[in-house]
C-alpha positions, 0 to 999 in steps of 0.5 A: 335109258330108253327102256326106262323111259318106256317104262315109266310112260307105261306106268305113268300113261294109264294113270293120266288117262284114269285121272282124265276120266275121273275130272270129266266125269259127273257125280250124280245124286240119286233118288228124290227129296222126301219127308221121314215117315211119321205117325198120325193121321193126315190133315182132314178137312176142306183145304186152307192153303194151295202151294204153288211149285217154288221158282228156282234158277236152275244151271245147265244139266241139272248141276247143284254143285261141285266135287273139288277134289276130283274136279267134277260137277254134282248133278241131281236131275229133280226139280228143286222148286217142286221139290221143297214145295212138296216138303213145306206142304208135307209138313204142314199136313203133319201139323193138320193143315190141309193143302193143295199142290198145284204148278206155278199157276195156283189161280182158279175158282174155288182156291183156298184163301191163302196162297203160298209160293217161294223162290228156292234161292240156294239148292247146293251140295259140294265136297272137298278134301280136307288136310286129315284126308277125310272128304267133307260134304255140306249142303246148302238150301236157302228159301224165300217163301210168301203167304197171301190172300183173303186169309192173310193180312197183307203179305208175309215173307220169310227167308230161311237157310240151312247147311248140314255136313258130313265127313267120310273117307271118300264122296259117295252118292248117298252121302250127297242125298243125306246132306240134301235131304237133311238140310231140305228138310230142315228148311221146310220144317222152319218154313211151316213153323214160321207160317203157323207162328205168323197165324196164316192159319190154324191147325184143324180141330 
C-alpha cells in the first residue's frame, strides 16, 4: 500500500508543479501594432492636423487580458494610447492628410488648425477554451476620438468599438497579436473615416 502511494506521489507531484508554474506565468504579446503595407505616395503639403497621444488607463505590469484556460495574465509592453494614435495618423496619411504626431501636449506656435485627441477606453485580449477543445482568442478595442480647433465648427467626438476573434487548438503569442492588430487597425480606419466624413479636413489635391 505504501509503495503504491509513493508511486502515486512520484507521478502526481511533477504534474502539480508544472501546473503551478503555468498558472503563475504570463503570456506575452510580441511586437508592436503596425499598419499593413499600402501602395501609393505618402501625404504631402502643409500638415492639416496634429495628433496627440491618446490617453489610456494602463493596468499594472502591462496586463491587457487573461488566458482563462491556464489562469494567467496576458501582457503587452507597448503603450496603447500612443500605438492607436500612430495607427490613426497612418490611416489619415494614406487618405492624403498630412499630420504631425506629438505627445499629450500638442500646444505650440505654428500648430495645424485641427487638434485630434482621444481616449482608449478598452484595449484587451482574452482567451478561453470552448467545449469542443478549441481555444477562442478575442480582442476588443474601444476609442473615443475628438477633433477641435480653428478648422472645426465646435467639437467633434466619436466613439468606435471593434472586436475580432480567432480559434485554434491552443493559444499562441502570434494569435494574440493578430487579433489585437486586426481590431486596432479596424478602429483606426473607422476613426479616420468618421473624421473625413465630418469634413474636419479634406484630402490634399
